[in-house]
N, C-alpha and C positions, 0 to 999 in steps of 0.2 A: 813458604809466602812470608813475604815482606811484612813490614805492620802496615804500608799503605796499600798494599794489594786487601788485603783483610780489610782495611778499615772503607776503601773503596767498597768491598763486597756486602759490609756491614749498610754504608749509606746507600746502595742499590736498593738494599731489601726494606732500610725504614722508611725512604721518602721514594722511592719508583727509579725505574731504569734509567740510565745517563746520571743519578744523583752522583755516585761517588767519583765519575771523569770530572763534574763540576766543581766538586769539594775539593777534590784531590788531582789534581792533573798529572797526569805521570813528568811532565818536564817541569814541575813545578817549584818552587826552592819554601820549605816549610818550618818552622822549628816547632820540637816537643816538649810540653811539658810533661813530664814522666811523673808517676807516684814510686814511692819506694819501693816496690816491687817491679818496678821498671816497665808498667803498663801505661798507654798514653794515655794523660788524661783531658791537656787542653792541645789544639794545636793552632799556630800561628803561622799567617802567610801576610808580610809585608808588615809586619808590626801588629796586626787587627784579626783580632781571634774570630777563627770560623768556626770551630765546635769545640764543646767539653766532650769528652766520653767518659760517658755513669758507668758506677759498678754493675750498673743493670744489663749493659750493652746496648745502651741509646743513646742518642748525639743530642744534642741542647744546642742548639743553634746561636750562633754570633750574630750582629749584624752583618758582618762579612760575608759569612757564610750563609745567611738568608740571600743576600743581593748576589751572591755566585748561583744559588737554587733558582732564584726568583728569575734571572736571565736566562738559564741555562734548561731550566723544564715549561714545558708549556701549560697554560691557563688552561682549567684553573688548580692544576696540581700542587701540594702543600701550600696551598695560599686559601686564607680569608678576605675576603674583598668587606670593606666594610665604606660609608656613604662617607662623602669630605667632613660632614658635620665632626667626624672622629679625628681629623687629621691632628690637631692640635696636641689634643690630649693622649692618643697613642703613642706619637712622637716624643711626650714628654716623658713617657713611661707607666700612662695611667691605662689600666685594664680596658680590653674592647667590649661591648657590649652587644648582646643576644638582639635590641631592636634597630640597632643599626647595619647589621649583618645583612649586604647584598646579597652576594654568593658565595659559595664555598665548595673545595673540593669534595665531594661527597662521598671518596674513603677517610676523613679527617675522625678521626675517636678520640675520645676524652685522654689527655696526658698525651695527646701528639704534637709533637715541635713542628711548628708553622710559622709561615710569615702571613704577617698583617699587610693589605694594602690596599690601596685607593682603589677609584673606580678606574683609573687609567693606570694600572699596574703601577704604580709609583710604592715603594716600600715605605711605610710607615713604622713597622716593628716587627720585630719576632718575638714568639710565647709560646705558651704551651695552651692546647684546646682545653678546655673545661666542659665542654659538650661535644655531644658526634654534632656529625655535620647536620643529620635529620633537625635534632634539636635546635642547632643554632639557626636553622631558617626557620623554624615554627615559633619558637620563644620568642615574646616580646618583652622578658626581663631575663635580667641575672647577669653573670661573665660568660660571654663567649670564649674568650682567651683572655688569659692573666698575661699579661704585658710582660717579659723579660728585660729586653731592651728598646727603647723607641730610636728612631732614625731621627735625631734633633737635627732642624732645619740650621742653616749657616747664621742665620739670624738669632736663632735659640742658644747656638753656640756662643755668639758673640756676648748675649747678656749673664751665660752664666759666672 
């Protein structure tokens, strides 16, 4: 089994059926940054980081990987939906708070890599769930998702 077949299997297990093909299509062109032992650490496509592959055997999403999952998987899979009031904050890399969560994939557990999207399924960012899906839906305070990378808008990028 080659590296990408193995990585597709891990993605399907972590994110659900179809995630492996979405992240690493068989006809895709990827570059891989490896550890000293040869294990894949980061996978890039078109110069953008799709995922990092941790020593725990789980993926951490990059924006490009989040976008691939968002377009390939049916809502609400791998998603935390927040209100539009969270848009500018999450895009800047600030955390998503439980009081702004509108919908969430019921399978999400603390520590899971997730896509943070708006009501129209626009990708605001990617991050790590800090709460379970039930807790995100019920809590009125606290961080729901620790944002790892925000999807800066064009005008935000121009200001940088």
